[in-house]
mmCIF file as Biopython writes it, N, C-alpha, C and O atoms, coordinates in Angstrom:
data_model
#
loop_
_atom_site.group_PDB
_atom_site.id
_atom_site.type_symbol
_atom_site.label_atom_id
_atom_site.label_alt_id
_atom_site.label_comp_id
_atom_site.label_asym_id
_atom_site.label_entity_id
_atom_site.label_seq_id
_atom_site.pdbx_PDB_ins_code
_atom_site.Cartn_x
_atom_site.Cartn_y
_atom_site.Cartn_z
_atom_site.occupancy
_atom_site.B_iso_or_equiv
_atom_site.auth_seq_id
_atom_site.auth_asym_id
_atom_site.pdbx_PDB_model_num
ATOM 1   N N  . MET A ? 1  ? 24.195  16.909  12.796  1.0 0.0 1  A 1 
ATOM 2   C CA . MET A ? 1  ? 22.728  16.519  12.984  1.0 0.0 1  A 1 
ATOM 3   C C  . MET A ? 1  ? 22.511  15.048  13.062  1.0 0.0 1  A 1 
ATOM 4   O O  . MET A ? 1  ? 23.081  14.361  12.214  1.0 0.0 1  A 1 
ATOM 5   N N  . ARG A ? 2  ? 21.866  14.543  13.843  1.0 0.0 2  A 1 
ATOM 6   C CA . ARG A ? 2  ? 21.643  13.097  13.919  1.0 0.0 2  A 1 
ATOM 7   C C  . ARG A ? 2  ? 20.240  12.708  13.371  1.0 0.0 2  A 1 
ATOM 8   O O  . ARG A ? 2  ? 19.218  13.165  13.884  1.0 0.0 2  A 1 
ATOM 9   N N  . LEU A ? 3  ? 20.218  11.882  12.352  1.0 0.0 3  A 1 
ATOM 10  C CA . LEU A ? 3  ? 18.945  11.567  11.634  1.0 0.0 3  A 1 
ATOM 11  C C  . LEU A ? 3  ? 18.632  10.225  12.266  1.0 0.0 3  A 1 
ATOM 12  O O  . LEU A ? 3  ? 19.303  9.241   11.957  1.0 0.0 3  A 1 
ATOM 13  N N  . CYS A ? 4  ? 17.603  10.146  13.174  1.0 0.0 4  A 1 
ATOM 14  C CA . CYS A ? 4  ? 17.008  8.926   13.786  1.0 0.0 4  A 1 
ATOM 15  C C  . CYS A ? 4  ? 15.643  8.978   13.592  1.0 0.0 4  A 1 
ATOM 16  O O  . CYS A ? 4  ? 15.022  10.033  13.722  1.0 0.0 4  A 1 
ATOM 17  N N  . MET A ? 5  ? 15.017  7.725   13.231  1.0 0.0 5  A 1 
ATOM 18  C CA . MET A ? 5  ? 13.664  7.667   13.095  1.0 0.0 5  A 1 
ATOM 19  C C  . MET A ? 5  ? 13.139  6.984   14.212  1.0 0.0 5  A 1 
ATOM 20  O O  . MET A ? 5  ? 13.549  5.842   14.422  1.0 0.0 5  A 1 
ATOM 21  N N  . ASP A ? 6  ? 12.211  7.540   15.046  1.0 0.0 6  A 1 
ATOM 22  C CA . ASP A ? 6  ? 11.470  6.895   16.193  1.0 0.0 6  A 1 
ATOM 23  C C  . ASP A ? 6  ? 10.300  6.132   15.551  1.0 0.0 6  A 1 
ATOM 24  O O  . ASP A ? 6  ? 9.964   6.199   14.368  1.0 0.0 6  A 1 
ATOM 25  N N  . LYS A ? 7  ? 9.724   5.385   16.538  1.0 0.0 7  A 1 
ATOM 26  C CA . LYS A ? 7  ? 8.729   4.470   16.291  1.0 0.0 7  A 1 
ATOM 27  C C  . LYS A ? 7  ? 7.478   5.151   15.572  1.0 0.0 7  A 1 
ATOM 28  O O  . LYS A ? 7  ? 6.865   4.663   14.623  1.0 0.0 7  A 1 
ATOM 29  N N  . HIS A ? 8  ? 7.241   6.235   16.128  1.0 0.0 8  A 1 
ATOM 30  C CA . HIS A ? 8  ? 6.071   7.184   15.760  1.0 0.0 8  A 1 
ATOM 31  C C  . HIS A ? 8  ? 6.308   7.533   14.341  1.0 0.0 8  A 1 
ATOM 32  O O  . HIS A ? 8  ? 5.386   7.257   13.573  1.0 0.0 8  A 1 
ATOM 33  N N  . ASN A ? 9  ? 7.332   8.068   13.863  1.0 0.0 9  A 1 
ATOM 34  C CA . ASN A ? 9  ? 7.660   8.489   12.523  1.0 0.0 9  A 1 
ATOM 35  C C  . ASN A ? 9  ? 7.648   7.315   11.545  1.0 0.0 9  A 1 
ATOM 36  O O  . ASN A ? 9  ? 7.219   7.434   10.397  1.0 0.0 9  A 1 
ATOM 37  N N  . TYR A ? 10 ? 8.113   6.225   12.023  1.0 0.0 10 A 1 
ATOM 38  C CA . TYR A ? 10 ? 8.252   4.913   11.122  1.0 0.0 10 A 1 
ATOM 39  C C  . TYR A ? 10 ? 6.863   4.497   10.707  1.0 0.0 10 A 1 
ATOM 40  O O  . TYR A ? 10 ? 6.588   4.274   9.528   1.0 0.0 10 A 1 
ATOM 41  N N  . PHE A ? 11 ? 5.941   4.390   11.748  1.0 0.0 11 A 1 
ATOM 42  C CA . PHE A ? 11 ? 4.643   3.797   11.561  1.0 0.0 11 A 1 
ATOM 43  C C  . PHE A ? 11 ? 3.817   4.832   10.642  1.0 0.0 11 A 1 
ATOM 44  O O  . PHE A ? 11 ? 2.991   4.463   9.807   1.0 0.0 11 A 1 
ATOM 45  N N  . THR A ? 12 ? 4.133   6.121   10.891  1.0 0.0 12 A 1 
ATOM 46  C CA . THR A ? 12 ? 3.397   7.193   10.107  1.0 0.0 12 A 1 
ATOM 47  C C  . THR A ? 12 ? 3.757   7.071   8.635   1.0 0.0 12 A 1 
ATOM 48  O O  . THR A ? 12 ? 2.858   7.032   7.794   1.0 0.0 12 A 1 
ATOM 49  N N  . ILE A ? 13 ? 5.017   7.010   8.301   1.0 0.0 13 A 1 
ATOM 50  C CA . ILE A ? 13 ? 5.418   6.965   6.918   1.0 0.0 13 A 1 
ATOM 51  C C  . ILE A ? 13 ? 5.061   5.687   6.358   1.0 0.0 13 A 1 
ATOM 52  O O  . ILE A ? 13 ? 4.629   5.669   5.206   1.0 0.0 13 A 1 
ATOM 53  N N  . SER A ? 14 ? 5.184   4.581   7.029   1.0 0.0 14 A 1 
ATOM 54  C CA . SER A ? 14 ? 4.776   3.245   6.455   1.0 0.0 14 A 1 
ATOM 55  C C  . SER A ? 14 ? 3.284   3.236   6.176   1.0 0.0 14 A 1 
ATOM 56  O O  . SER A ? 14 ? 2.832   2.700   5.164   1.0 0.0 14 A 1 
ATOM 57  N N  . ALA A ? 15 ? 2.523   3.835   7.083   1.0 0.0 15 A 1 
ATOM 58  C CA . ALA A ? 15 ? 1.055   3.857   6.813   1.0 0.0 15 A 1 
ATOM 59  C C  . ALA A ? 15 ? 0.623   4.669   5.733   1.0 0.0 15 A 1 
ATOM 60  O O  . ALA A ? 15 ? -0.408  4.333   5.150   1.0 0.0 15 A 1 
ATOM 61  N N  . PHE A ? 16 ? 1.290   5.765   5.337   1.0 0.0 16 A 1 
ATOM 62  C CA . PHE A ? 16 ? 1.077   6.511   4.251   1.0 0.0 16 A 1 
ATOM 63  C C  . PHE A ? 16 ? 1.451   5.876   2.917   1.0 0.0 16 A 1 
ATOM 64  O O  . PHE A ? 16 ? 0.797   6.089   1.896   1.0 0.0 16 A 1 
ATOM 65  N N  . ILE A ? 17 ? 2.546   5.073   2.958   1.0 0.0 17 A 1 
ATOM 66  C CA . ILE A ? 17 ? 3.090   4.504   1.868   1.0 0.0 17 A 1 
ATOM 67  C C  . ILE A ? 17 ? 2.171   3.376   1.438   1.0 0.0 17 A 1 
ATOM 68  O O  . ILE A ? 17 ? 1.897   3.217   0.248   1.0 0.0 17 A 1 
ATOM 69  N N  . TYR A ? 18 ? 1.641   2.509   2.496   1.0 0.0 18 A 1 
ATOM 70  C CA . TYR A ? 18 ? 0.610   1.521   2.194   1.0 0.0 18 A 1 
ATOM 71  C C  . TYR A ? 18 ? -0.720  2.104   1.581   1.0 0.0 18 A 1 
ATOM 72  O O  . TYR A ? 18 ? -1.297  1.533   0.656   1.0 0.0 18 A 1 
ATOM 73  N N  . LEU A ? 19 ? -1.140  3.188   2.108   1.0 0.0 19 A 1 
ATOM 74  C CA . LEU A ? 19 ? -2.232  3.985   1.738   1.0 0.0 19 A 1 
ATOM 75  C C  . LEU A ? 19 ? -2.008  4.314   0.254   1.0 0.0 19 A 1 
ATOM 76  O O  . LEU A ? 19 ? -2.921  4.106   -0.545  1.0 0.0 19 A 1 
ATOM 77  N N  . ILE A ? 20 ? -0.861  4.805   -0.136  1.0 0.0 20 A 1 
ATOM 78  C CA . ILE A ? 20 ? -0.781  5.318   -1.360  1.0 0.0 20 A 1 
ATOM 79  C C  . ILE A ? 20 ? -0.872  4.120   -2.474  1.0 0.0 20 A 1 
ATOM 80  O O  . ILE A ? 20 ? -1.455  4.190   -3.556  1.0 0.0 20 A 1 
ATOM 81  N N  . ILE A ? 21 ? -0.195  3.075   -1.977  1.0 0.0 21 A 1 
ATOM 82  C CA . ILE A ? 21 ? -0.107  1.817   -2.826  1.0 0.0 21 A 1 
ATOM 83  C C  . ILE A ? 21 ? -1.496  1.310   -3.034  1.0 0.0 21 A 1 
ATOM 84  O O  . ILE A ? 21 ? -1.820  0.901   -4.148  1.0 0.0 21 A 1 
ATOM 85  N N  . GLY A ? 22 ? -2.382  1.310   -1.985  1.0 0.0 22 A 1 
ATOM 86  C CA . GLY A ? 22 ? -3.807  0.880   -2.014  1.0 0.0 22 A 1 
ATOM 87  C C  . GLY A ? 22 ? -4.567  1.798   -2.920  1.0 0.0 22 A 1 
ATOM 88  O O  . GLY A ? 22 ? -5.492  1.316   -3.573  1.0 0.0 22 A 1 
ATOM 89  N N  . ILE A ? 23 ? -4.279  3.055   -3.028  1.0 0.0 23 A 1 
ATOM 90  C CA . ILE A ? 23 ? -5.106  4.076   -3.801  1.0 0.0 23 A 1 
ATOM 91  C C  . ILE A ? 23 ? -4.659  3.837   -5.301  1.0 0.0 23 A 1 
ATOM 92  O O  . ILE A ? 23 ? -5.521  3.877   -6.179  1.0 0.0 23 A 1 
ATOM 93  N N  . VAL A ? 24 ? -3.366  3.594   -5.612  1.0 0.0 24 A 1 
ATOM 94  C CA . VAL A ? 24 ? -2.914  3.231   -6.909  1.0 0.0 24 A 1 
ATOM 95  C C  . VAL A ? 24 ? -3.494  2.066   -7.421  1.0 0.0 24 A 1 
ATOM 96  O O  . VAL A ? 24 ? -3.842  2.022   -8.601  1.0 0.0 24 A 1 
ATOM 97  N N  . PHE A ? 25 ? -3.641  1.087   -6.639  1.0 0.0 25 A 1 
ATOM 98  C CA . PHE A ? 25 ? -4.306  -0.213  -7.200  1.0 0.0 25 A 1 
ATOM 99  C C  . PHE A ? 25 ? -5.872  -0.027  -7.282  1.0 0.0 25 A 1 
ATOM 100 O O  . PHE A ? 25 ? -6.497  -0.662  -8.132  1.0 0.0 25 A 1 
ATOM 101 N N  . VAL A ? 26 ? -6.444  0.733   -6.513  1.0 0.0 26 A 1 
ATOM 102 C CA . VAL A ? 26 ? -7.934  1.048   -6.595  1.0 0.0 26 A 1 
ATOM 103 C C  . VAL A ? 26 ? -7.993  1.730   -8.002  1.0 0.0 26 A 1 
ATOM 104 O O  . VAL A ? 26 ? -8.757  1.251   -8.841  1.0 0.0 26 A 1 
ATOM 105 N N  . LEU A ? 27 ? -7.290  2.734   -8.281  1.0 0.0 27 A 1 
ATOM 106 C CA . LEU A ? 27 ? -7.378  3.457   -9.570  1.0 0.0 27 A 1 
ATOM 107 C C  . LEU A ? 27 ? -7.011  2.567   -10.676 1.0 0.0 27 A 1 
ATOM 108 O O  . LEU A ? 27 ? -7.567  2.794   -11.750 1.0 0.0 27 A 1 
ATOM 109 N N  . MET A ? 28 ? -6.185  1.603   -10.613 1.0 0.0 28 A 1 
ATOM 110 C CA . MET A ? 28 ? -5.870  0.778   -11.651 1.0 0.0 28 A 1 
ATOM 111 C C  . MET A ? 28 ? -7.086  -0.179  -11.827 1.0 0.0 28 A 1 
ATOM 112 O O  . MET A ? 28 ? -7.304  -0.495  -12.997 1.0 0.0 28 A 1 
ATOM 113 N N  . ILE A ? 29 ? -7.832  -0.643  -10.985 1.0 0.0 29 A 1 
ATOM 114 C CA . ILE A ? 29 ? -8.984  -1.512  -11.158 1.0 0.0 29 A 1 
ATOM 115 C C  . ILE A ? 29 ? -10.102 -0.758  -11.882 1.0 0.0 29 A 1 
ATOM 116 O O  . ILE A ? 29 ? -10.714 -1.256  -12.827 1.0 0.0 29 A 1 
ATOM 117 N N  . PHE A ? 30 ? -10.367 0.589   -11.349 1.0 0.0 30 A 1 
ATOM 118 C CA . PHE A ? 30 ? -11.375 1.234   -12.039 1.0 0.0 30 A 1 
ATOM 119 C C  . PHE A ? 30 ? -11.133 1.753   -13.268 1.0 0.0 30 A 1 
ATOM 120 O O  . PHE A ? 30 ? -12.099 2.126   -13.932 1.0 0.0 30 A 1 
ATOM 121 N N  . ASN A ? 31 ? -9.959  1.858   -13.732 1.0 0.0 31 A 1 
ATOM 122 C CA . ASN A ? 31 ? -9.460  2.244   -14.985 1.0 0.0 31 A 1 
ATOM 123 C C  . ASN A ? 31 ? -9.193  1.222   -15.963 1.0 0.0 31 A 1 
ATOM 124 O O  . ASN A ? 31 ? -8.701  1.472   -17.063 1.0 0.0 31 A 1 
ATOM 125 N N  . ASP A ? 32 ? -9.536  -0.005  -15.541 1.0 0.0 32 A 1 
ATOM 126 C CA . ASP A ? 32 ? -9.044  -1.196  -16.318 1.0 0.0 32 A 1 
ATOM 127 C C  . ASP A ? 32 ? -7.597  -1.314  -16.701 1.0 0.0 32 A 1 
ATOM 128 O O  . ASP A ? 32 ? -7.155  -1.721  -17.776 1.0 0.0 32 A 1 
ATOM 129 N N  . GLY A ? 33 ? -6.919  -0.889  -15.639 1.0 0.0 33 A 1 
ATOM 130 C CA . GLY A ? 33 ? -5.496  -1.098  -15.800 1.0 0.0 33 A 1 
ATOM 131 C C  . GLY A ? 33 ? -5.036  -2.513  -15.381 1.0 0.0 33 A 1 
ATOM 132 O O  . GLY A ? 33 ? -5.730  -3.123  -14.568 1.0 0.0 33 A 1 
ATOM 133 N N  . SER A ? 34 ? -3.902  -3.085  -15.887 1.0 0.0 34 A 1 
ATOM 134 C CA . SER A ? 34 ? -3.478  -4.376  -15.611 1.0 0.0 34 A 1 
ATOM 135 C C  . SER A ? 34 ? -2.063  -4.224  -15.229 1.0 0.0 34 A 1 
ATOM 136 O O  . SER A ? 34 ? -1.369  -3.334  -15.721 1.0 0.0 34 A 1 
ATOM 137 N N  . ALA A ? 35 ? -1.588  -5.120  -14.313 1.0 0.0 35 A 1 
ATOM 138 C CA . ALA A ? 35 ? -0.259  -5.046  -13.859 1.0 0.0 35 A 1 
ATOM 139 C C  . ALA A ? 35 ? 0.483   -6.079  -14.864 1.0 0.0 35 A 1 
ATOM 140 O O  . ALA A ? 35 ? 0.009   -7.211  -14.969 1.0 0.0 35 A 1 
ATOM 141 N N  . ILE A ? 36 ? 1.494   -5.762  -15.515 1.0 0.0 36 A 1 
ATOM 142 C CA . ILE A ? 36 ? 2.242   -6.737  -16.254 1.0 0.0 36 A 1 
ATOM 143 C C  . ILE A ? 36 ? 3.583   -6.727  -15.701 1.0 0.0 36 A 1 
ATOM 144 O O  . ILE A ? 36 ? 4.232   -5.684  -15.776 1.0 0.0 36 A 1 
ATOM 145 N N  . ILE A ? 37 ? 4.113   -7.833  -15.117 1.0 0.0 37 A 1 
ATOM 146 C CA . ILE A ? 37 ? 5.668   -7.922  -14.628 1.0 0.0 37 A 1 
ATOM 147 C C  . ILE A ? 37 ? 6.099   -9.062  -15.375 1.0 0.0 37 A 1 
ATOM 148 O O  . ILE A ? 37 ? 5.517   -10.146 -15.352 1.0 0.0 37 A 1 
ATOM 149 N N  . ASN A ? 38 ? 7.262   -8.771  -16.126 1.0 0.0 38 A 1 
ATOM 150 C CA . ASN A ? 38 ? 8.078   -9.805  -16.828 1.0 0.0 38 A 1 
ATOM 151 C C  . ASN A ? 38 ? 7.225   -10.545 -17.842 1.0 0.0 38 A 1 
ATOM 152 O O  . ASN A ? 38 ? 7.442   -11.729 -18.101 1.0 0.0 38 A 1 
ATOM 153 N N  . GLY A ? 39 ? 6.402   -9.949  -18.329 1.0 0.0 39 A 1 
ATOM 154 C CA . GLY A ? 39 ? 5.397   -10.711 -19.417 1.0 0.0 39 A 1 
ATOM 155 C C  . GLY A ? 39 ? 4.255   -11.317 -18.833 1.0 0.0 39 A 1 
ATOM 156 O O  . GLY A ? 39 ? 3.342   -11.669 -19.580 1.0 0.0 39 A 1 
ATOM 157 N N  . TYR A ? 40 ? 4.165   -11.501 -17.546 1.0 0.0 40 A 1 
ATOM 158 C CA . TYR A ? 40 ? 2.941   -12.122 -16.964 1.0 0.0 40 A 1 
ATOM 159 C C  . TYR A ? 40 ? 1.864   -11.084 -16.579 1.0 0.0 40 A 1 
ATOM 160 O O  . TYR A ? 40 ? 2.132   -10.171 -15.798 1.0 0.0 40 A 1 
ATOM 161 N N  . LEU A ? 41 ? 0.598   -11.238 -17.155 1.0 0.0 41 A 1 
ATOM 162 C CA . LEU A ? 41 ? -0.566  -10.364 -16.944 1.0 0.0 41 A 1 
ATOM 163 C C  . LEU A ? 41 ? -1.249  -10.851 -15.633 1.0 0.0 41 A 1 
ATOM 164 O O  . LEU A ? 41 ? -1.775  -11.963 -15.595 1.0 0.0 41 A 1 
ATOM 165 N N  . PHE A ? 42 ? -1.239  -9.983  -14.516 1.0 0.0 42 A 1 
ATOM 166 C CA . PHE A ? 42 ? -1.762  -10.312 -13.413 1.0 0.0 42 A 1 
ATOM 167 C C  . PHE A ? 42 ? -3.417  -10.041 -13.406 1.0 0.0 42 A 1 
ATOM 168 O O  . PHE A ? 42 ? -3.874  -8.980  -13.832 1.0 0.0 42 A 1 
ATOM 169 N N  . PRO A ? 43 ? -4.172  -10.993 -12.937 1.0 0.0 43 A 1 
ATOM 170 C CA . PRO A ? 43 ? -5.645  -10.788 -13.084 1.0 0.0 43 A 1 
ATOM 171 C C  . PRO A ? 43 ? -6.308  -9.619  -12.187 1.0 0.0 43 A 1 
ATOM 172 O O  . PRO A ? 43 ? -5.633  -9.165  -11.264 1.0 0.0 43 A 1 
ATOM 173 N N  . VAL A ? 44 ? -7.361  -9.212  -12.380 1.0 0.0 44 A 1 
ATOM 174 C CA . VAL A ? 44 ? -7.809  -8.147  -11.585 1.0 0.0 44 A 1 
ATOM 175 C C  . VAL A ? 44 ? -8.132  -8.546  -10.287 1.0 0.0 44 A 1 
ATOM 176 O O  . VAL A ? 44 ? -7.956  -7.742  -9.371  1.0 0.0 44 A 1 
ATOM 177 N N  . TRP A ? 45 ? -8.586  -9.686  -10.059 1.0 0.0 45 A 1 
ATOM 178 C CA . TRP A ? 45 ? -8.932  -10.205 -8.747  1.0 0.0 45 A 1 
ATOM 179 C C  . TRP A ? 45 ? -7.536  -10.131 -7.694  1.0 0.0 45 A 1 
ATOM 180 O O  . TRP A ? 45 ? -7.592  -9.955  -6.477  1.0 0.0 45 A 1 
ATOM 181 N N  . LEU A ? 46 ? -6.444  -10.291 -8.410  1.0 0.0 46 A 1 
ATOM 182 C CA . LEU A ? 46 ? -5.065  -10.151 -7.642  1.0 0.0 46 A 1 
ATOM 183 C C  . LEU A ? 46 ? -4.893  -8.596  -7.117  1.0 0.0 46 A 1 
ATOM 184 O O  . LEU A ? 46 ? -4.281  -8.312  -6.087  1.0 0.0 46 A 1 
ATOM 185 N N  . ASN A ? 47 ? -5.490  -7.694  -7.931  1.0 0.0 47 A 1 
ATOM 186 C CA . ASN A ? 47 ? -5.454  -6.341  -7.512  1.0 0.0 47 A 1 
ATOM 187 C C  . ASN A ? 47 ? -6.206  -6.078  -6.255  1.0 0.0 47 A 1 
ATOM 188 O O  . ASN A ? 47 ? -5.754  -5.388  -5.341  1.0 0.0 47 A 1 
ATOM 189 N N  . TRP A ? 48 ? -7.408  -6.672  -6.243  1.0 0.0 48 A 1 
ATOM 190 C CA . TRP A ? 48 ? -8.338  -6.480  -5.117  1.0 0.0 48 A 1 
ATOM 191 C C  . TRP A ? 48 ? -7.520  -7.038  -3.916  1.0 0.0 48 A 1 
ATOM 192 O O  . TRP A ? 48 ? -7.475  -6.417  -2.854  1.0 0.0 48 A 1 
ATOM 193 N N  . VAL A ? 49 ? -6.894  -8.183  -4.096  1.0 0.0 49 A 1 
ATOM 194 C CA . VAL A ? 49 ? -6.119  -8.798  -2.757  1.0 0.0 49 A 1 
ATOM 195 C C  . VAL A ? 49 ? -5.138  -7.658  -2.345  1.0 0.0 49 A 1 
ATOM 196 O O  . VAL A ? 49 ? -5.065  -7.323  -1.163  1.0 0.0 49 A 1 
ATOM 197 N N  . VAL A ? 50 ? -4.386  -7.061  -3.306  1.0 0.0 50 A 1 
ATOM 198 C CA . VAL A ? 50 ? -3.394  -6.054  -2.968  1.0 0.0 50 A 1 
ATOM 199 C C  . VAL A ? 50 ? -4.082  -4.878  -2.285  1.0 0.0 50 A 1 
ATOM 200 O O  . VAL A ? 50 ? -3.527  -4.325  -1.335  1.0 0.0 50 A 1 
ATOM 201 N N  . VAL A ? 51 ? -5.323  -4.458  -2.752  1.0 0.0 51 A 1 
ATOM 202 C CA . VAL A ? 51 ? -5.907  -3.349  -2.036  1.0 0.0 51 A 1 
ATOM 203 C C  . VAL A ? 51 ? -6.241  -3.637  -0.464  1.0 0.0 51 A 1 
ATOM 204 O O  . VAL A ? 51 ? -6.042  -2.853  0.464   1.0 0.0 51 A 1 
ATOM 205 N N  . ILE A ? 52 ? -6.801  -4.958  -0.385  1.0 0.0 52 A 1 
ATOM 206 C CA . ILE A ? 52 ? -7.167  -5.397  0.969   1.0 0.0 52 A 1 
ATOM 207 C C  . ILE A ? 52 ? -5.926  -5.491  1.828   1.0 0.0 52 A 1 
ATOM 208 O O  . ILE A ? 52 ? -6.003  -5.078  2.984   1.0 0.0 52 A 1 
ATOM 209 N N  . ILE A ? 53 ? -4.834  -5.975  1.395   1.0 0.0 53 A 1 
ATOM 210 C CA . ILE A ? 53 ? -3.659  -6.232  2.165   1.0 0.0 53 A 1 
ATOM 211 C C  . ILE A ? 53 ? -3.090  -4.730  2.465   1.0 0.0 53 A 1 
ATOM 212 O O  . ILE A ? 53 ? -2.800  -4.403  3.616   1.0 0.0 53 A 1 
ATOM 213 N N  . SER A ? 54 ? -2.972  -3.980  1.537   1.0 0.0 54 A 1 
ATOM 214 C CA . SER A ? 54 ? -2.467  -2.637  1.788   1.0 0.0 54 A 1 
ATOM 215 C C  . SER A ? 54 ? -3.295  -1.740  2.733   1.0 0.0 54 A 1 
ATOM 216 O O  . SER A ? 54 ? -2.729  -0.925  3.462   1.0 0.0 54 A 1 
ATOM 217 N N  . ALA A ? 55 ? -4.703  -1.900  2.718   1.0 0.0 55 A 1 
ATOM 218 C CA . ALA A ? 55 ? -5.581  -1.187  3.553   1.0 0.0 55 A 1 
ATOM 219 C C  . ALA A ? 55 ? -5.472  -1.693  4.927   1.0 0.0 55 A 1 
ATOM 220 O O  . ALA A ? 55 ? -5.537  -0.925  5.887   1.0 0.0 55 A 1 
ATOM 221 N N  . TYR A ? 56 ? -5.297  -3.057  5.062   1.0 0.0 56 A 1 
ATOM 222 C CA . TYR A ? 56 ? -5.107  -3.608  6.458   1.0 0.0 56 A 1 
ATOM 223 C C  . TYR A ? 56 ? -3.673  -3.171  6.983   1.0 0.0 56 A 1 
ATOM 224 O O  . TYR A ? 56 ? -3.554  -2.870  8.170   1.0 0.0 56 A 1 
ATOM 225 N N  . LEU A ? 57 ? -2.706  -3.133  6.223   1.0 0.0 57 A 1 
ATOM 226 C CA . LEU A ? 57 ? -1.379  -2.761  6.836   1.0 0.0 57 A 1 
ATOM 227 C C  . LEU A ? 57 ? -1.369  -1.291  7.056   1.0 0.0 57 A 1 
ATOM 228 O O  . LEU A ? 57 ? -0.754  -0.816  8.011   1.0 0.0 57 A 1 
ATOM 229 N N  . SER A ? 58 ? -2.033  -0.540  6.200   1.0 0.0 58 A 1 
ATOM 230 C CA . SER A ? 58 ? -2.096  0.991   6.550   1.0 0.0 58 A 1 
ATOM 231 C C  . SER A ? 58 ? -2.786  1.161   7.877   1.0 0.0 58 A 1 
ATOM 232 O O  . SER A ? 58 ? -2.260  1.894   8.714   1.0 0.0 58 A 1 
ATOM 233 N N  . TYR A ? 59 ? -3.985  0.511   8.155   1.0 0.0 59 A 1 
ATOM 234 C CA . TYR A ? 59 ? -4.792  0.653   9.202   1.0 0.0 59 A 1 
ATOM 235 C C  . TYR A ? 59 ? -3.901  0.261   10.389  1.0 0.0 59 A 1 
ATOM 236 O O  . TYR A ? 59 ? -3.832  1.014   11.360  1.0 0.0 59 A 1 
ATOM 237 N N  . GLN A ? 60 ? -3.244  -0.849  10.346  1.0 0.0 60 A 1 
ATOM 238 C CA . GLN A ? 60 ? -2.449  -1.447  11.424  1.0 0.0 60 A 1 
ATOM 239 C C  . GLN A ? 60 ? -1.310  -0.537  11.784  1.0 0.0 60 A 1 
ATOM 240 O O  . GLN A ? 60 ? -0.924  -0.477  12.951  1.0 0.0 60 A 1 
ATOM 241 N N  . SER A ? 61 ? -0.735  0.202   10.789  1.0 0.0 61 A 1 
ATOM 242 C CA . SER A ? 61 ? 0.396   1.082   11.145  1.0 0.0 61 A 1 
ATOM 243 C C  . SER A ? 61 ? -0.141  2.350   11.747  1.0 0.0 61 A 1 
ATOM 244 O O  . SER A ? 61 ? 0.537   2.918   12.604  1.0 0.0 61 A 1 
ATOM 245 N N  . PHE A ? 62 ? -1.317  2.850   11.368  1.0 0.0 62 A 1 
ATOM 246 C CA . PHE A ? 62 ? -1.825  3.891   12.074  1.0 0.0 62 A 1 
ATOM 247 C C  . PHE A ? 62 ? -2.211  3.625   13.544  1.0 0.0 62 A 1 
ATOM 248 O O  . PHE A ? 62 ? -2.207  4.525   14.384  1.0 0.0 62 A 1 
ATOM 249 N N  . GLN A ? 63 ? -2.543  2.354   13.815  1.0 0.0 63 A 1 
ATOM 250 C CA . GLN A ? 63 ? -2.817  1.837   15.067  1.0 0.0 63 A 1 
ATOM 251 C C  . GLN A ? 63 ? -1.586  1.705   15.945  1.0 0.0 63 A 1 
ATOM 252 O O  . GLN A ? 63 ? -1.616  2.102   17.109  1.0 0.0 63 A 1 
ATOM 253 N N  . PHE A ? 64 ? -0.633  1.221   15.475  1.0 0.0 64 A 1 
ATOM 254 C CA . PHE A ? 64 ? 0.624   0.999   16.099  1.0 0.0 64 A 1 
ATOM 255 C C  . PHE A ? 64 ? 1.361   2.325   16.638  1.0 0.0 64 A 1 
ATOM 256 O O  . PHE A ? 64 ? 2.055   2.389   17.653  1.0 0.0 64 A 1 
ATOM 257 N N  . LYS A ? 65 ? 1.073   3.324   15.781  1.0 0.0 65 A 1 
ATOM 258 C CA . LYS A ? 65 ? 1.703   4.651   16.027  1.0 0.0 65 A 1 
ATOM 259 C C  . LYS A ? 65 ? 1.183   5.315   17.264  1.0 0.0 65 A 1 
ATOM 260 O O  . LYS A ? 65 ? 1.846   6.209   17.789  1.0 0.0 65 A 1 
ATOM 261 N N  . LYS A ? 66 ? 0.107   4.954   17.729  1.0 0.0 66 A 1 
ATOM 262 C CA . LYS A ? 66 ? -0.423  5.504   19.023  1.0 0.0 66 A 1 
ATOM 263 C C  . LYS A ? 66 ? 0.252   5.035   20.245  1.0 0.0 66 A 1 
ATOM 264 O O  . LYS A ? 66 ? -0.119  5.436   21.348  1.0 0.0 66 A 1 
#
């Protein structure tokens, strides 16, 4: 059995991954969660940037799949 990912599957999977990341960060924003990496507390406005970028990447992945 040959496992090969074509362009359609790649863009579908990447779009859903970006969508899930965006949803997780939106939930973090509304639940007053903060991202702490290596002792550095990221501000809430940076979560909004991640949401916007992940939404854009998800949208573009869905568009490229066509």
